[in-house]
PDB file with SEQRES, HELIX, SHEET and CRYST1 records, atoms N, CA, C and O in Angstrom:
SEQRES   1 A   82  UNK UNK UNK UNK UNK UNK UNK UNK UNK UNK UNK UNK UNK          
SEQRES   2 A   82  UNK UNK UNK UNK UNK UNK UNK UNK UNK UNK UNK UNK UNK          
SEQRES   3 A   82  UNK UNK UNK UNK UNK UNK UNK UNK UNK UNK UNK UNK UNK          
SEQRES   4 A   82  UNK UNK UNK UNK UNK UNK UNK UNK UNK UNK UNK UNK UNK          
SEQRES   5 A   82  UNK UNK UNK UNK UNK UNK UNK UNK UNK UNK UNK UNK UNK          
SEQRES   6 A   82  UNK UNK UNK UNK UNK UNK UNK UNK UNK UNK UNK UNK UNK          
SEQRES   7 A   82  UNK UNK UNK UNK                                              
HELIX    1 AA1 UNK A   11  UNK A   13  5                                   3    
HELIX    2 AA2 UNK A   15  UNK A   26  1                                  12    
HELIX    3 AA3 UNK A   30  UNK A   50  1                                  21    
HELIX    4 AA4 UNK A   55  UNK A   77  1                                  23    
CRYST1    1.000    1.000    1.000  90.00  90.00  90.00 P 1           1          
ATOM      1  N   UNK A   1     -14.843 -22.757  -3.638  1.00  0.00           N  
ATOM      2  CA  UNK A   1     -14.368 -21.403  -3.418  1.00  0.00           C  
ATOM      3  C   UNK A   1     -14.058 -20.762  -4.775  1.00  0.00           C  
ATOM      4  O   UNK A   1     -13.382 -21.363  -5.610  1.00  0.00           O  
ATOM      5  N   UNK A   2     -14.542 -19.573  -4.981  1.00  0.00           N  
ATOM      6  CA  UNK A   2     -14.260 -18.863  -6.224  1.00  0.00           C  
ATOM      7  C   UNK A   2     -13.105 -17.898  -6.000  1.00  0.00           C  
ATOM      8  O   UNK A   2     -12.862 -17.429  -4.888  1.00  0.00           O  
ATOM      9  N   UNK A   3     -12.415 -17.624  -7.068  1.00  0.00           N  
ATOM     10  CA  UNK A   3     -11.312 -16.667  -6.971  1.00  0.00           C  
ATOM     11  C   UNK A   3     -11.702 -15.404  -7.718  1.00  0.00           C  
ATOM     12  O   UNK A   3     -12.417 -15.443  -8.719  1.00  0.00           O  
ATOM     13  N   UNK A   4     -11.225 -14.317  -7.219  1.00  0.00           N  
ATOM     14  CA  UNK A   4     -11.522 -13.034  -7.855  1.00  0.00           C  
ATOM     15  C   UNK A   4     -10.389 -12.655  -8.801  1.00  0.00           C  
ATOM     16  O   UNK A   4      -9.225 -12.984  -8.573  1.00  0.00           O  
ATOM     17  N   UNK A   5     -10.753 -11.969  -9.847  1.00  0.00           N  
ATOM     18  CA  UNK A   5      -9.762 -11.444 -10.774  1.00  0.00           C  
ATOM     19  C   UNK A   5      -9.447 -10.020 -10.345  1.00  0.00           C  
ATOM     20  O   UNK A   5     -10.345  -9.188 -10.215  1.00  0.00           O  
ATOM     21  N   UNK A   6      -8.180  -9.748 -10.130  1.00  0.00           N  
ATOM     22  CA  UNK A   6      -7.767  -8.414  -9.722  1.00  0.00           C  
ATOM     23  C   UNK A   6      -7.442  -7.613 -10.969  1.00  0.00           C  
ATOM     24  O   UNK A   6      -6.613  -8.014 -11.787  1.00  0.00           O  
ATOM     25  N   UNK A   7      -8.102  -6.483 -11.101  1.00  0.00           N  
ATOM     26  CA  UNK A   7      -7.868  -5.596 -12.233  1.00  0.00           C  
ATOM     27  C   UNK A   7      -7.283  -4.304 -11.679  1.00  0.00           C  
ATOM     28  O   UNK A   7      -7.967  -3.577 -10.960  1.00  0.00           O  
ATOM     29  N   UNK A   8      -6.039  -4.011 -12.000  1.00  0.00           N  
ATOM     30  CA  UNK A   8      -5.410  -2.812 -11.437  1.00  0.00           C  
ATOM     31  C   UNK A   8      -5.911  -1.542 -12.112  1.00  0.00           C  
ATOM     32  O   UNK A   8      -6.358  -1.558 -13.259  1.00  0.00           O  
ATOM     33  N   UNK A   9      -5.824  -0.446 -11.370  1.00  0.00           N  
ATOM     34  CA  UNK A   9      -6.080   0.858 -11.987  1.00  0.00           C  
ATOM     35  C   UNK A   9      -4.968   1.065 -13.002  1.00  0.00           C  
ATOM     36  O   UNK A   9      -3.799   0.872 -12.670  1.00  0.00           O  
ATOM     37  N   UNK A  10      -5.295   1.452 -14.227  1.00  0.00           N  
ATOM     38  CA  UNK A  10      -4.253   1.577 -15.260  1.00  0.00           C  
ATOM     39  C   UNK A  10      -3.112   2.499 -14.841  1.00  0.00           C  
ATOM     40  O   UNK A  10      -3.333   3.665 -14.516  1.00  0.00           O  
ATOM     41  N   UNK A  11      -1.910   1.975 -14.851  1.00  0.00           N  
ATOM     42  CA  UNK A  11      -0.740   2.752 -14.449  1.00  0.00           C  
ATOM     43  C   UNK A  11      -0.536   3.974 -15.327  1.00  0.00           C  
ATOM     44  O   UNK A  11      -0.059   5.008 -14.860  1.00  0.00           O  
ATOM     45  N   UNK A  12      -0.895   3.857 -16.589  1.00  0.00           N  
ATOM     46  CA  UNK A  12      -0.696   4.978 -17.510  1.00  0.00           C  
ATOM     47  C   UNK A  12      -1.561   6.183 -17.142  1.00  0.00           C  
ATOM     48  O   UNK A  12      -1.325   7.278 -17.652  1.00  0.00           O  
ATOM     49  N   UNK A  13      -2.552   6.010 -16.274  1.00  0.00           N  
ATOM     50  CA  UNK A  13      -3.400   7.117 -15.838  1.00  0.00           C  
ATOM     51  C   UNK A  13      -2.852   7.796 -14.579  1.00  0.00           C  
ATOM     52  O   UNK A  13      -3.393   8.812 -14.142  1.00  0.00           O  
ATOM     53  N   UNK A  14      -1.811   7.258 -14.007  1.00  0.00           N  
ATOM     54  CA  UNK A  14      -1.228   7.835 -12.795  1.00  0.00           C  
ATOM     55  C   UNK A  14      -0.316   8.999 -13.193  1.00  0.00           C  
ATOM     56  O   UNK A  14       0.909   8.892 -13.144  1.00  0.00           O  
ATOM     57  N   UNK A  15      -0.929  10.087 -13.578  1.00  0.00           N  
ATOM     58  CA  UNK A  15      -0.235  11.223 -14.169  1.00  0.00           C  
ATOM     59  C   UNK A  15       0.884  11.780 -13.291  1.00  0.00           C  
ATOM     60  O   UNK A  15       1.969  12.068 -13.796  1.00  0.00           O  
ATOM     61  N   UNK A  16       0.646  11.935 -11.999  1.00  0.00           N  
ATOM     62  CA  UNK A  16       1.679  12.532 -11.142  1.00  0.00           C  
ATOM     63  C   UNK A  16       2.922  11.643 -11.082  1.00  0.00           C  
ATOM     64  O   UNK A  16       4.046  12.145 -11.093  1.00  0.00           O  
ATOM     65  N   UNK A  17       2.725  10.336 -11.017  1.00  0.00           N  
ATOM     66  CA  UNK A  17       3.865   9.424 -10.982  1.00  0.00           C  
ATOM     67  C   UNK A  17       4.623   9.473 -12.304  1.00  0.00           C  
ATOM     68  O   UNK A  17       5.854   9.474 -12.312  1.00  0.00           O  
ATOM     69  N   UNK A  18       3.909   9.513 -13.400  1.00  0.00           N  
ATOM     70  CA  UNK A  18       4.537   9.567 -14.723  1.00  0.00           C  
ATOM     71  C   UNK A  18       5.338  10.849 -14.877  1.00  0.00           C  
ATOM     72  O   UNK A  18       6.478  10.820 -15.341  1.00  0.00           O  
ATOM     73  N   UNK A  19       4.752  11.968 -14.494  1.00  0.00           N  
ATOM     74  CA  UNK A  19       5.462  13.247 -14.579  1.00  0.00           C  
ATOM     75  C   UNK A  19       6.712  13.247 -13.713  1.00  0.00           C  
ATOM     76  O   UNK A  19       7.769  13.712 -14.139  1.00  0.00           O  
ATOM     77  N   UNK A  20       6.592  12.725 -12.499  1.00  0.00           N  
ATOM     78  CA  UNK A  20       7.738  12.679 -11.575  1.00  0.00           C  
ATOM     79  C   UNK A  20       8.882  11.848 -12.163  1.00  0.00           C  
ATOM     80  O   UNK A  20      10.040  12.262 -12.107  1.00  0.00           O  
ATOM     81  N   UNK A  21       8.562  10.679 -12.726  1.00  0.00           N  
ATOM     82  CA  UNK A  21       9.610   9.817 -13.283  1.00  0.00           C  
ATOM     83  C   UNK A  21      10.250  10.454 -14.513  1.00  0.00           C  
ATOM     84  O   UNK A  21      11.469  10.402 -14.672  1.00  0.00           O  
ATOM     85  N   UNK A  22       9.445  11.049 -15.379  1.00  0.00           N  
ATOM     86  CA  UNK A  22       9.970  11.672 -16.596  1.00  0.00           C  
ATOM     87  C   UNK A  22      10.840  12.880 -16.257  1.00  0.00           C  
ATOM     88  O   UNK A  22      11.904  13.067 -16.848  1.00  0.00           O  
ATOM     89  N   UNK A  23      10.396  13.690 -15.318  1.00  0.00           N  
ATOM     90  CA  UNK A  23      11.173  14.880 -14.954  1.00  0.00           C  
ATOM     91  C   UNK A  23      12.503  14.502 -14.294  1.00  0.00           C  
ATOM     92  O   UNK A  23      13.528  15.142 -14.532  1.00  0.00           O  
ATOM     93  N   UNK A  24      12.472  13.469 -13.475  1.00  0.00           N  
ATOM     94  CA  UNK A  24      13.728  13.025 -12.867  1.00  0.00           C  
ATOM     95  C   UNK A  24      14.668  12.484 -13.947  1.00  0.00           C  
ATOM     96  O   UNK A  24      15.857  12.803 -13.954  1.00  0.00           O  
ATOM     97  N   UNK A  25      14.142  11.676 -14.848  1.00  0.00           N  
ATOM     98  CA  UNK A  25      14.957  11.101 -15.920  1.00  0.00           C  
ATOM     99  C   UNK A  25      15.557  12.195 -16.797  1.00  0.00           C  
ATOM    100  O   UNK A  25      16.673  12.045 -17.296  1.00  0.00           O  
ATOM    101  N   UNK A  26      14.828  13.292 -16.989  1.00  0.00           N  
ATOM    102  CA  UNK A  26      15.318  14.394 -17.823  1.00  0.00           C  
ATOM    103  C   UNK A  26      16.563  15.054 -17.234  1.00  0.00           C  
ATOM    104  O   UNK A  26      17.344  15.665 -17.963  1.00  0.00           O  
ATOM    105  N   UNK A  27      16.750  14.937 -15.937  1.00  0.00           N  
ATOM    106  CA  UNK A  27      17.912  15.542 -15.277  1.00  0.00           C  
ATOM    107  C   UNK A  27      19.157  14.653 -15.348  1.00  0.00           C  
ATOM    108  O   UNK A  27      20.252  15.080 -14.982  1.00  0.00           O  
ATOM    109  N   UNK A  28      18.983  13.425 -15.817  1.00  0.00           N  
ATOM    110  CA  UNK A  28      20.072  12.450 -15.837  1.00  0.00           C  
ATOM    111  C   UNK A  28      20.709  12.357 -17.218  1.00  0.00           C  
ATOM    112  O   UNK A  28      20.171  12.857 -18.206  1.00  0.00           O  
ATOM    113  N   UNK A  29      21.860  11.711 -17.261  1.00  0.00           N  
ATOM    114  CA  UNK A  29      22.459  11.399 -18.560  1.00  0.00           C  
ATOM    115  C   UNK A  29      21.559  10.382 -19.254  1.00  0.00           C  
ATOM    116  O   UNK A  29      20.770   9.714 -18.585  1.00  0.00           O  
ATOM    117  N   UNK A  30      21.654  10.246 -20.565  1.00  0.00           N  
ATOM    118  CA  UNK A  30      20.804   9.258 -21.244  1.00  0.00           C  
ATOM    119  C   UNK A  30      20.923   7.845 -20.673  1.00  0.00           C  
ATOM    120  O   UNK A  30      19.917   7.154 -20.510  1.00  0.00           O  
ATOM    121  N   UNK A  31      22.141   7.416 -20.372  1.00  0.00           N  
ATOM    122  CA  UNK A  31      22.329   6.055 -19.833  1.00  0.00           C  
ATOM    123  C   UNK A  31      21.696   5.928 -18.445  1.00  0.00           C  
ATOM    124  O   UNK A  31      21.040   4.930 -18.147  1.00  0.00           O  
ATOM    125  N   UNK A  32      21.893   6.934 -17.606  1.00  0.00           N  
ATOM    126  CA  UNK A  32      21.319   6.897 -16.259  1.00  0.00           C  
ATOM    127  C   UNK A  32      19.793   6.995 -16.321  1.00  0.00           C  
ATOM    128  O   UNK A  32      19.100   6.348 -15.537  1.00  0.00           O  
ATOM    129  N   UNK A  33      19.271   7.795 -17.243  1.00  0.00           N  
ATOM    130  CA  UNK A  33      17.824   7.913 -17.404  1.00  0.00           C  
ATOM    131  C   UNK A  33      17.222   6.569 -17.803  1.00  0.00           C  
ATOM    132  O   UNK A  33      16.169   6.178 -17.300  1.00  0.00           O  
ATOM    133  N   UNK A  34      17.889   5.876 -18.699  1.00  0.00           N  
ATOM    134  CA  UNK A  34      17.412   4.555 -19.123  1.00  0.00           C  
ATOM    135  C   UNK A  34      17.384   3.587 -17.935  1.00  0.00           C  
ATOM    136  O   UNK A  34      16.415   2.851 -17.749  1.00  0.00           O  
ATOM    137  N   UNK A  35      18.448   3.595 -17.140  1.00  0.00           N  
ATOM    138  CA  UNK A  35      18.481   2.728 -15.947  1.00  0.00           C  
ATOM    139  C   UNK A  35      17.361   3.099 -14.973  1.00  0.00           C  
ATOM    140  O   UNK A  35      16.713   2.224 -14.398  1.00  0.00           O  
ATOM    141  N   UNK A  36      17.144   4.386 -14.796  1.00  0.00           N  
ATOM    142  CA  UNK A  36      16.098   4.846 -13.886  1.00  0.00           C  
ATOM    143  C   UNK A  36      14.723   4.364 -14.351  1.00  0.00           C  
ATOM    144  O   UNK A  36      13.952   3.823 -13.560  1.00  0.00           O  
ATOM    145  N   UNK A  37      14.424   4.559 -15.614  1.00  0.00           N  
ATOM    146  CA  UNK A  37      13.122   4.137 -16.146  1.00  0.00           C  
ATOM    147  C   UNK A  37      12.953   2.631 -15.999  1.00  0.00           C  
ATOM    148  O   UNK A  37      11.899   2.165 -15.564  1.00  0.00           O  
ATOM    149  N   UNK A  38      13.976   1.870 -16.356  1.00  0.00           N  
ATOM    150  CA  UNK A  38      13.902   0.402 -16.237  1.00  0.00           C  
ATOM    151  C   UNK A  38      13.652  -0.019 -14.784  1.00  0.00           C  
ATOM    152  O   UNK A  38      12.848  -0.912 -14.517  1.00  0.00           O  
ATOM    153  N   UNK A  39      14.350   0.635 -13.854  1.00  0.00           N  
ATOM    154  CA  UNK A  39      14.184   0.298 -12.429  1.00  0.00           C  
ATOM    155  C   UNK A  39      12.761   0.611 -11.964  1.00  0.00           C  
ATOM    156  O   UNK A  39      12.164  -0.176 -11.229  1.00  0.00           O  
ATOM    157  N   UNK A  40      12.221   1.741 -12.381  1.00  0.00           N  
ATOM    158  CA  UNK A  40      10.861   2.111 -11.978  1.00  0.00           C  
ATOM    159  C   UNK A  40       9.827   1.145 -12.553  1.00  0.00           C  
ATOM    160  O   UNK A  40       8.853   0.805 -11.882  1.00  0.00           O  
ATOM    161  N   UNK A  41      10.033   0.709 -13.775  1.00  0.00           N  
ATOM    162  CA  UNK A  41       9.127  -0.278 -14.373  1.00  0.00           C  
ATOM    163  C   UNK A  41       9.192  -1.596 -13.608  1.00  0.00           C  
ATOM    164  O   UNK A  41       8.172  -2.250 -13.388  1.00  0.00           O  
ATOM    165  N   UNK A  42      10.398  -1.975 -13.207  1.00  0.00           N  
ATOM    166  CA  UNK A  42      10.591  -3.206 -12.434  1.00  0.00           C  
ATOM    167  C   UNK A  42       9.871  -3.110 -11.085  1.00  0.00           C  
ATOM    168  O   UNK A  42       9.216  -4.060 -10.657  1.00  0.00           O  
ATOM    169  N   UNK A  43       9.996  -1.967 -10.427  1.00  0.00           N  
ATOM    170  CA  UNK A  43       9.340  -1.757  -9.128  1.00  0.00           C  
ATOM    171  C   UNK A  43       7.826  -1.877  -9.268  1.00  0.00           C  
ATOM    172  O   UNK A  43       7.173  -2.519  -8.446  1.00  0.00           O  
ATOM    173  N   UNK A  44       7.271  -1.263 -10.307  1.00  0.00           N  
ATOM    174  CA  UNK A  44       5.824  -1.323 -10.513  1.00  0.00           C  
ATOM    175  C   UNK A  44       5.361  -2.747 -10.817  1.00  0.00           C  
ATOM    176  O   UNK A  44       4.317  -3.181 -10.329  1.00  0.00           O  
ATOM    177  N   UNK A  45       6.128  -3.464 -11.614  1.00  0.00           N  
ATOM    178  CA  UNK A  45       5.774  -4.847 -11.943  1.00  0.00           C  
ATOM    179  C   UNK A  45       5.816  -5.729 -10.690  1.00  0.00           C  
ATOM    180  O   UNK A  45       4.938  -6.568 -10.488  1.00  0.00           O  
ATOM    181  N   UNK A  46       6.825  -5.538  -9.864  1.00  0.00           N  
ATOM    182  CA  UNK A  46       6.932  -6.319  -8.629  1.00  0.00           C  
ATOM    183  C   UNK A  46       5.761  -6.039  -7.689  1.00  0.00           C  
ATOM    184  O   UNK A  46       5.241  -6.950  -7.046  1.00  0.00           O  
ATOM    185  N   UNK A  47       5.353  -4.778  -7.615  1.00  0.00           N  
ATOM    186  CA  UNK A  47       4.215  -4.415  -6.753  1.00  0.00           C  
ATOM    187  C   UNK A  47       2.942  -5.108  -7.234  1.00  0.00           C  
ATOM    188  O   UNK A  47       2.146  -5.580  -6.423  1.00  0.00           O  
ATOM    189  N   UNK A  48       2.748  -5.168  -8.551  1.00  0.00           N  
ATOM    190  CA  UNK A  48       1.557  -5.833  -9.081  1.00  0.00           C  
ATOM    191  C   UNK A  48       1.616  -7.342  -8.843  1.00  0.00           C  
ATOM    192  O   UNK A  48       0.593  -7.969  -8.569  1.00  0.00           O  
ATOM    193  N   UNK A  49       2.802  -7.919  -8.946  1.00  0.00           N  
ATOM    194  CA  UNK A  49       2.943  -9.364  -8.677  1.00  0.00           C  
ATOM    195  C   UNK A  49       2.583  -9.678  -7.229  1.00  0.00           C  
ATOM    196  O   UNK A  49       1.923 -10.681  -6.954  1.00  0.00           O  
ATOM    197  N   UNK A  50       3.016  -8.820  -6.301  1.00  0.00           N  
ATOM    198  CA  UNK A  50       2.686  -9.042  -4.891  1.00  0.00           C  
ATOM    199  C   UNK A  50       1.180  -8.994  -4.659  1.00  0.00           C  
ATOM    200  O   UNK A  50       0.673  -9.625  -3.732  1.00  0.00           O  
ATOM    201  N   UNK A  51       0.473  -8.258  -5.487  1.00  0.00           N  
ATOM    202  CA  UNK A  51      -0.985  -8.164  -5.355  1.00  0.00           C  
ATOM    203  C   UNK A  51      -1.702  -9.294  -6.084  1.00  0.00           C  
ATOM    204  O   UNK A  51      -2.930  -9.376  -6.051  1.00  0.00           O  
ATOM    205  N   UNK A  52      -0.945 -10.160  -6.737  1.00  0.00           N  
ATOM    206  CA  UNK A  52      -1.546 -11.317  -7.393  1.00  0.00           C  
ATOM    207  C   UNK A  52      -2.137 -11.041  -8.760  1.00  0.00           C  
ATOM    208  O   UNK A  52      -3.010 -11.776  -9.221  1.00  0.00           O  
ATOM    209  N   UNK A  53      -1.673  -9.996  -9.406  1.00  0.00           N  
ATOM    210  CA  UNK A  53      -2.195  -9.639 -10.726  1.00  0.00           C  
ATOM    211  C   UNK A  53      -1.585 -10.556 -11.783  1.00  0.00           C  
ATOM    212  O   UNK A  53      -0.400 -10.883 -11.733  1.00  0.00           O  
ATOM    213  N   UNK A  54      -2.399 -10.954 -12.720  1.00  0.00           N  
ATOM    214  CA  UNK A  54      -1.995 -11.858 -13.794  1.00  0.00           C  
ATOM    215  C   UNK A  54      -0.817 -11.278 -14.591  1.00  0.00           C  
ATOM    216  O   UNK A  54      -0.769 -10.076 -14.849  1.00  0.00           O  
ATOM    217  N   UNK A  55       0.112 -12.127 -14.971  1.00  0.00           N  
ATOM    218  CA  UNK A  55       1.316 -11.691 -15.697  1.00  0.00           C  
ATOM    219  C   UNK A  55       0.993 -11.000 -17.026  1.00  0.00           C  
ATOM    220  O   UNK A  55       1.692 -10.070 -17.426  1.00  0.00           O  
ATOM    221  N   UNK A  56      -0.049 -11.445 -17.699  1.00  0.00           N  
ATOM    222  CA  UNK A  56      -0.420 -10.789 -18.971  1.00  0.00           C  
ATOM    223  C   UNK A  56      -0.885  -9.360 -18.733  1.00  0.00           C  
ATOM    224  O   UNK A  56      -0.588  -8.462 -19.520  1.00  0.00           O  
ATOM    225  N   UNK A  57      -1.609  -9.160 -17.653  1.00  0.00           N  
ATOM    226  CA  UNK A  57      -2.069  -7.815 -17.299  1.00  0.00           C  
ATOM    227  C   UNK A  57      -0.877  -6.954 -16.898  1.00  0.00           C  
ATOM    228  O   UNK A  57      -0.793  -5.784 -17.272  1.00  0.00           O  
ATOM    229  N   UNK A  58       0.039  -7.536 -16.139  1.00  0.00           N  
ATOM    230  CA  UNK A  58       1.240  -6.800 -15.738  1.00  0.00           C  
ATOM    231  C   UNK A  58       2.022  -6.360 -16.967  1.00  0.00           C  
ATOM    232  O   UNK A  58       2.437  -5.205 -17.060  1.00  0.00           O  
ATOM    233  N   UNK A  59       2.225  -7.267 -17.904  1.00  0.00           N  
ATOM    234  CA  UNK A  59       2.984  -6.937 -19.115  1.00  0.00           C  
ATOM    235  C   UNK A  59       2.320  -5.790 -19.874  1.00  0.00           C  
ATOM    236  O   UNK A  59       2.996  -4.869 -20.332  1.00  0.00           O  
ATOM    237  N   UNK A  60       1.002  -5.848 -20.003  1.00  0.00           N  
ATOM    238  CA  UNK A  60       0.275  -4.789 -20.701  1.00  0.00           C  
ATOM    239  C   UNK A  60       0.406  -3.455 -19.971  1.00  0.00           C  
ATOM    240  O   UNK A  60       0.651  -2.423 -20.595  1.00  0.00           O  
ATOM    241  N   UNK A  61       0.244  -3.478 -18.657  1.00  0.00           N  
ATOM    242  CA  UNK A  61       0.319  -2.257 -17.864  1.00  0.00           C  
ATOM    243  C   UNK A  61       1.723  -1.644 -17.890  1.00  0.00           C  
ATOM    244  O   UNK A  61       1.872  -0.425 -17.965  1.00  0.00           O  
ATOM    245  N   UNK A  62       2.743  -2.493 -17.828  1.00  0.00           N  
ATOM    246  CA  UNK A  62       4.122  -1.996 -17.853  1.00  0.00           C  
ATOM    247  C   UNK A  62       4.438  -1.402 -19.226  1.00  0.00           C  
ATOM    248  O   UNK A  62       5.114  -0.377 -19.315  1.00  0.00           O  
ATOM    249  N   UNK A  63       3.961  -2.027 -20.282  1.00  0.00           N  
ATOM    250  CA  UNK A  63       4.152  -1.461 -21.627  1.00  0.00           C  
ATOM    251  C   UNK A  63       3.506  -0.080 -21.739  1.00  0.00           C  
ATOM    252  O   UNK A  63       4.108   0.853 -22.271  1.00  0.00           O  
ATOM    253  N   UNK A  64       2.284   0.040 -21.238  1.00  0.00           N  
ATOM    254  CA  UNK A  64       1.584   1.328 -21.287  1.00  0.00           C  
ATOM    255  C   UNK A  64       2.285   2.374 -20.425  1.00  0.00           C  
ATOM    256  O   UNK A  64       2.408   3.533 -20.820  1.00  0.00           O  
ATOM    257  N   UNK A  65       2.738   1.960 -19.260  1.00  0.00           N  
ATOM    258  CA  UNK A  65       3.447   2.878 -18.373  1.00  0.00           C  
ATOM    259  C   UNK A  65       4.737   3.362 -19.019  1.00  0.00           C  
ATOM    260  O   UNK A  65       5.044   4.554 -18.989  1.00  0.00           O  
ATOM    261  N   UNK A  66       5.488   2.440 -19.601  1.00  0.00           N  
ATOM    262  CA  UNK A  66       6.735   2.815 -20.260  1.00  0.00           C  
ATOM    263  C   UNK A  66       6.480   3.807 -21.394  1.00  0.00           C  
ATOM    264  O   UNK A  66       7.197   4.798 -21.530  1.00  0.00           O  
ATOM    265  N   UNK A  67       5.478   3.543 -22.191  1.00  0.00           N  
ATOM    266  CA  UNK A  67       5.132   4.447 -23.279  1.00  0.00           C  
ATOM    267  C   UNK A  67       4.773   5.829 -22.749  1.00  0.00           C  
ATOM    268  O   UNK A  67       5.186   6.839 -23.318  1.00  0.00           O  
ATOM    269  N   UNK A  68       4.018   5.877 -21.681  1.00  0.00           N  
ATOM    270  CA  UNK A  68       3.619   7.158 -21.100  1.00  0.00           C  
ATOM    271  C   UNK A  68       4.809   7.929 -20.546  1.00  0.00           C  
ATOM    272  O   UNK A  68       4.920   9.136 -20.758  1.00  0.00           O  
ATOM    273  N   UNK A  69       5.700   7.239 -19.838  1.00  0.00           N  
ATOM    274  CA  UNK A  69       6.878   7.907 -19.281  1.00  0.00           C  
ATOM    275  C   UNK A  69       7.758   8.433 -20.397  1.00  0.00           C  
ATOM    276  O   UNK A  69       8.201   9.581 -20.354  1.00  0.00           O  
ATOM    277  N   UNK A  70       8.014   7.601 -21.398  1.00  0.00           N  
ATOM    278  CA  UNK A  70       8.899   8.024 -22.498  1.00  0.00           C  
ATOM    279  C   UNK A  70       8.289   9.155 -23.326  1.00  0.00           C  
ATOM    280  O   UNK A  70       9.006  10.057 -23.759  1.00  0.00           O  
ATOM    281  N   UNK A  71       6.986   9.117 -23.549  1.00  0.00           N  
ATOM    282  CA  UNK A  71       6.332  10.200 -24.295  1.00  0.00           C  
ATOM    283  C   UNK A  71       6.394  11.504 -23.512  1.00  0.00           C  
ATOM    284  O   UNK A  71       6.630  12.567 -24.085  1.00  0.00           O  
ATOM    285  N   UNK A  72       6.182  11.422 -22.204  1.00  0.00           N  
ATOM    286  CA  UNK A  72       6.261  12.610 -21.356  1.00  0.00           C  
ATOM    287  C   UNK A  72       7.680  13.146 -21.325  1.00  0.00           C  
ATOM    288  O   UNK A  72       7.888  14.357 -21.404  1.00  0.00           O  
ATOM    289  N   UNK A  73       8.649  12.266 -21.210  1.00  0.00           N  
ATOM    290  CA  UNK A  73      10.055  12.671 -21.213  1.00  0.00           C  
ATOM    291  C   UNK A  73      10.414  13.359 -22.522  1.00  0.00           C  
ATOM    292  O   UNK A  73      11.037  14.420 -22.520  1.00  0.00           O  
ATOM    293  N   UNK A  74      10.030  12.767 -23.616  1.00  0.00           N  
ATOM    294  CA  UNK A  74      10.323  13.354 -24.933  1.00  0.00           C  
ATOM    295  C   UNK A  74       9.663  14.724 -25.079  1.00  0.00           C  
ATOM    296  O   UNK A  74      10.283  15.674 -25.557  1.00  0.00           O  
ATOM    297  N   UNK A  75       8.423  14.812 -24.670  1.00  0.00           N  
ATOM    298  CA  UNK A  75       7.710  16.082 -24.754  1.00  0.00           C  
ATOM    299  C   UNK A  75       8.370  17.144 -23.882  1.00  0.00           C  
ATOM    300  O   UNK A  75       8.520  18.291 -24.303  1.00  0.00           O  
ATOM    301  N   UNK A  76       8.762  16.767 -22.677  1.00  0.00           N  
ATOM    302  CA  UNK A  76       9.383  17.728 -21.754  1.00  0.00           C  
ATOM    303  C   UNK A  76      10.744  18.203 -22.246  1.00  0.00           C  
ATOM    304  O   UNK A  76      11.044  19.394 -22.163  1.00  0.00           O  
ATOM    305  N   UNK A  77      11.570  17.297 -22.754  1.00  0.00           N  
ATOM    306  CA  UNK A  77      12.907  17.710 -23.183  1.00  0.00           C  
ATOM    307  C   UNK A  77      12.890  18.415 -24.537  1.00  0.00           C  
ATOM    308  O   UNK A  77      13.829  19.135 -24.877  1.00  0.00           O  
ATOM    309  N   UNK A  78      11.830  18.209 -25.304  1.00  0.00           N  
ATOM    310  CA  UNK A  78      11.758  18.893 -26.605  1.00  0.00           C  
ATOM    311  C   UNK A  78      10.945  20.174 -26.519  1.00  0.00           C  
ATOM    312  O   UNK A  78      10.770  20.867 -27.522  1.00  0.00           O  
ATOM    313  N   UNK A  79      10.447  20.493 -25.331  1.00  0.00           N  
ATOM    314  CA  UNK A  79       9.707  21.723 -25.155  1.00  0.00           C  
ATOM    315  C   UNK A  79       8.291  21.681 -25.684  1.00  0.00           C  
ATOM    316  O   UNK A  79       7.711  22.715 -26.014  1.00  0.00           O  
ATOM    317  N   UNK A  80       7.732  20.477 -25.765  1.00  0.00           N  
ATOM    318  CA  UNK A  80       6.386  20.299 -26.295  1.00  0.00           C  
ATOM    319  C   UNK A  80       5.300  20.854 -25.399  1.00  0.00           C  
ATOM    320  O   UNK A  80       5.564  21.280 -24.274  1.00  0.00           O  
ATOM    321  N   UNK A  81       4.095  20.847 -25.896  1.00  0.00           N  
ATOM    322  CA  UNK A  81       2.935  21.345 -25.167  1.00  0.00           C  
ATOM    323  C   UNK A  81       2.573  20.383 -24.052  1.00  0.00           C  
ATOM    324  O   UNK A  81       2.662  19.168 -24.229  1.00  0.00           O  
ATOM    325  N   UNK A  82       2.164  20.911 -22.903  1.00  0.00           N  
ATOM    326  CA  UNK A  82       1.789  20.081 -21.760  1.00  0.00           C  
ATOM    327  C   UNK A  82       0.318  19.896 -21.702  1.00  0.00           C  
ATOM    328  O   UNK A  82      -0.185  19.223 -20.802  1.00  0.00           O  
TER     329      UNK A  82                                                      
END                                                                             
């Protein structure tokens, strides 16, 4: 029996989810925003684990997702170009 390798759609490309998380975090205090972002990253990682995705892939995807959320948050709160 052969096993298949599951390759997830890159989380960093899920623009609507990234925008939603960044905009919500922007409404919170810095400490609460940090907790919110960490919780969302944890939720996404758990979902990928349930699907059987390799831990190295999960780590890479979560890093990219975190970077995307934080960049969007920074851009939104600093009034940057969309």
